[in-house]
C-alpha positions as CSV (number, residue, x, y, z in Angstrom):
1,M,161.2,182.1,81.9
2,V,161.4,183.8,85.6
3,P,163.6,181.8,87.9
4,G,162.6,180.5,91.2
5,A,164.4,180.6,94.6
6,Q,168.0,180.1,94.3
7,H,168.9,176.6,95.5
8,D,172.6,176.2,94.7
9,V,175.5,176.9,92.4
10,D,177.5,174.5,90.3
11,F,180.7,174.7,88.6
12,M,182.4,172.6,85.8
13,V,186.0,173.2,85.2
14,K,187.8,171.7,82.0
15,D,191.4,170.5,82.7
16,S,192.2,167.2,81.1
17,K,195.4,166.8,83.2
18,R,193.8,167.4,86.6
19,F,190.7,165.6,86.0
20,A,191.5,162.6,83.5
21,D,189.3,160.4,85.5
22,G,186.2,162.5,85.0
23,G,186.1,162.9,81.3
24,G,188.6,166.1,81.6
25,W,185.9,168.0,83.7
26,G,186.0,168.6,87.4
27,Y,182.7,169.5,89.3
28,A,181.8,171.5,92.3
29,E,178.4,172.4,93.8
30,F,177.4,174.9,96.5
31,E,174.3,175.0,98.5
32,Y,172.8,178.4,99.0
33,D,171.3,179.2,102.4
34,A,168.8,182.2,102.0
35,A,168.5,183.0,105.5
36,S,172.2,183.9,105.8
37,D,172.8,184.6,102.2
38,T,175.7,182.3,102.1
39,F,177.0,179.1,100.3
40,R,178.5,176.0,101.6
41,P,179.9,172.9,99.9
42,G,177.4,170.2,99.0
43,T,177.4,167.0,101.1
44,L,175.9,163.5,100.7
45,D,173.0,164.6,102.9
46,D,171.7,167.2,100.2
47,K,169.2,166.3,97.5
48,P,170.8,165.1,95.2
49,P,173.8,164.2,97.2
50,Q,177.0,165.7,96.4
51,A,180.4,164.0,97.2
52,N,183.2,166.4,98.3
53,D,185.5,165.5,95.3
54,A,185.9,166.9,91.8
55,K,184.2,163.8,90.3
56,C,180.8,164.4,92.0
57,G,179.2,165.5,88.6
58,V,180.5,162.6,86.4
59,A,177.9,160.3,86.9
60,C,175.0,162.6,85.9
61,H,176.9,164.0,82.9
62,T,177.7,160.9,81.1
63,I,174.2,161.0,79.5
64,A,175.8,164.4,77.6
65,Q,178.9,162.8,76.9
66,K,178.7,163.4,73.0
67,R,178.6,167.0,73.9
68,D,181.7,167.1,75.9
69,Y,179.5,166.3,79.2
70,V,177.8,169.7,79.1
71,F,174.1,169.9,79.2
72,T,173.5,173.4,78.1
73,E,175.2,176.0,75.8
74,Y,175.0,179.7,75.5
75,A,172.5,180.6,73.0
76,H,173.3,182.3,69.8
77,R,172.5,186.1,69.7
C-alpha cells in the first residue's frame, strides 16, 4: 500500500489514572497543513469534528473495547 496525502496525526496515551473516564486512554488529533508543513490541534469544524479534550476519541474507539480500545496493532515480523 502507498499512503496518500497526509491529513492528520492521531495519538493515544494509556494512563488509567489521568484518563479513567476514557477507558484509561487519552486521545489527541492534529490537522496537517501541507502548504505551511505545520500541524494544529483539531477543532469541531474539522471532518470528523474533534473536541479539544483528551476524550475526543472515546466515542469512536468503543467499538474496539475488547481490544483495549485499539484498532490496529504492530504486525508480527
